C-alpha positions as CSV (number, residue, x, y, z in Angstrom):
1,X,103.9,127.5,127.9
2,X,103.1,126.7,124.6
3,X,104.0,123.0,123.2
4,X,106.7,123.3,119.9
5,X,103.5,121.4,116.9
6,X,105.6,119.7,113.7
7,X,103.6,120.7,110.4
8,X,104.0,118.6,107.7
9,X,105.7,120.5,105.0
10,X,104.4,121.4,102.0
11,X,105.5,119.7,98.7
12,X,105.3,121.3,96.5
13,X,105.2,120.4,92.6
14,X,109.1,120.0,91.1
15,X,108.6,116.9,94.8
16,X,105.4,115.5,93.2
17,X,107.0,115.5,89.6
18,X,110.0,113.5,91.7
19,X,107.7,111.3,93.6
20,X,105.6,110.5,90.4
21,X,108.7,109.3,88.1
22,X,109.6,106.6,91.5
23,X,106.5,105.6,91.9
24,X,107.0,104.4,87.9
25,X,110.9,103.0,88.0
26,X,113.1,104.2,91.0
27,X,115.8,101.3,89.5
28,X,117.2,104.7,87.1
29,X,119.5,106.6,88.5
30,X,119.7,110.0,89.8
31,X,121.1,111.0,86.3
32,X,118.4,109.2,84.6
33,X,116.1,111.3,86.6
34,X,117.1,114.0,86.3
35,X,117.2,114.1,82.6
36,X,113.8,113.3,82.3
37,X,112.6,115.6,85.5
38,X,114.2,118.0,82.9
39,X,116.0,119.4,86.6
40,X,119.5,119.8,87.5
41,X,120.7,116.3,89.2
42,X,122.2,118.2,92.5
43,X,118.3,119.2,92.5
44,X,116.8,115.7,93.4
45,X,119.1,114.7,94.7
46,X,118.8,116.8,97.1
47,X,114.6,116.9,97.1
48,X,114.8,112.3,97.0
49,X,117.4,113.3,100.5
50,X,114.4,115.7,101.4
51,X,111.5,113.4,101.1
52,X,113.5,110.4,102.8
53,X,114.0,112.6,105.9
54,X,111.0,113.3,107.0
55,X,109.7,110.1,106.3
56,X,107.4,110.4,103.2
57,X,109.5,108.3,101.2
58,X,109.5,105.1,103.0
59,X,112.0,103.2,101.4
60,X,113.2,101.8,97.7
61,X,111.7,98.6,96.2
62,X,111.1,96.0,93.3
63,X,107.9,95.1,92.1
64,X,107.5,91.1,91.4
65,X,105.9,89.2,89.1
66,X,104.2,87.3,91.7
67,X,103.1,84.7,88.4
68,X,106.3,84.3,88.1
69,X,107.5,83.2,91.8
70,X,104.4,80.2,91.7
71,X,101.7,82.6,93.4
72,X,99.1,83.3,91.0
73,X,96.5,83.0,92.6
74,X,94.9,86.1,95.0
75,X,92.0,86.5,97.0
76,X,90.5,88.5,99.2
77,X,89.5,87.9,103.5
78,X,87.0,89.2,105.4
79,X,87.8,88.2,109.0
80,X,85.4,89.0,112.1
81,X,86.7,89.5,115.5
82,X,85.4,86.7,118.4
83,X,85.0,89.8,120.5
84,X,85.7,88.7,124.9
85,X,88.7,86.7,122.9
86,X,92.3,86.3,125.7
87,X,93.7,88.5,122.3
88,X,92.8,92.4,121.0
89,X,92.4,92.8,117.3
90,X,95.5,94.8,117.1
91,X,97.4,91.8,117.9
92,X,95.5,89.2,117.0
93,X,95.5,91.4,113.4
94,X,100.0,90.8,114.0
95,X,99.6,87.4,114.3
96,X,97.7,87.2,111.0
97,X,100.2,89.4,109.8
98,X,102.4,86.7,110.5
99,X,101.7,83.9,108.4
100,X,102.9,83.3,105.4
101,X,101.5,84.4,101.6
102,X,99.4,86.9,103.5
103,X,100.8,90.3,101.8
104,X,98.3,92.6,103.8
105,X,96.4,93.3,107.3
106,X,94.3,96.1,107.5
107,X,92.0,96.6,110.4
108,X,88.7,98.2,108.4
109,X,84.9,99.3,109.8
110,X,81.8,97.8,108.7
111,X,79.9,94.3,109.2
112,X,83.3,92.1,109.2
113,X,86.9,93.5,111.8
114,X,89.6,93.2,109.3
115,X,90.4,92.5,105.5
116,X,93.6,90.7,104.5
117,X,95.1,90.7,101.2
118,X,96.6,86.9,100.9
119,X,98.6,85.2,97.7
120,X,99.5,81.6,97.1
121,X,100.0,79.0,94.1
122,X,96.3,77.8,94.1
123,X,92.8,78.1,96.0
124,X,93.9,75.3,97.8
125,X,96.6,76.8,98.9
126,X,94.3,80.0,100.0
127,X,92.0,77.4,101.4
128,X,94.8,74.8,103.3
129,X,95.8,78.9,105.0
130,X,92.1,79.9,106.0
131,X,91.1,76.6,107.0
132,X,94.0,75.2,108.5
133,X,95.1,77.9,110.3
134,X,93.8,82.1,109.7
135,X,90.2,79.7,111.1
136,X,92.2,78.5,113.8
137,X,93.5,81.2,115.5
138,X,92.2,82.6,118.7
139,X,90.4,85.4,118.2
140,X,88.6,84.5,114.2
141,X,84.9,84.4,115.2
142,X,84.3,83.6,110.8
143,X,86.2,84.4,107.0
144,X,84.6,85.3,104.1
145,X,87.1,84.5,101.0
146,X,86.8,86.3,97.8
147,X,89.5,84.9,94.8
148,X,90.6,87.5,92.6
149,X,89.4,86.4,88.7
150,X,91.4,89.4,87.5
151,X,92.9,92.3,88.5
152,X,93.0,95.4,86.3
153,X,95.6,97.4,88.4
154,X,97.3,96.4,91.6
155,X,100.0,98.0,94.4
156,X,103.4,96.0,94.6
């Protein structure tokens, strides 16, 4: 008996154009989007529905101006995992992800084990996060914090 293998659905040029426009501004109406793309509204709607159904589009969101929300300081924190802890590296990463001001958590290769993207109102606030919370978590051996002085390109 052969096991059924689900193949990834191919995306054509129209799909890619729709995705690019949605990434630029997903708040536009279907009519506006169709006009920009030069496609019928129903075609755009059907394709967006298909892209959602197959999981290419996971959802729609908003891009926030973090500085206007009082979170203008951005930093990246490298975390070294302590082997032999009573927690796994993945479980530690999930616990870290629950901390306030932690925007992203990535398990990485190399000298460090976990990479965090954190944001706060000041360097002090980020320092408090690292010193008072992160370094006290079981499984954290050491950290290295790098504050961003300027962002050229950043995803939401």
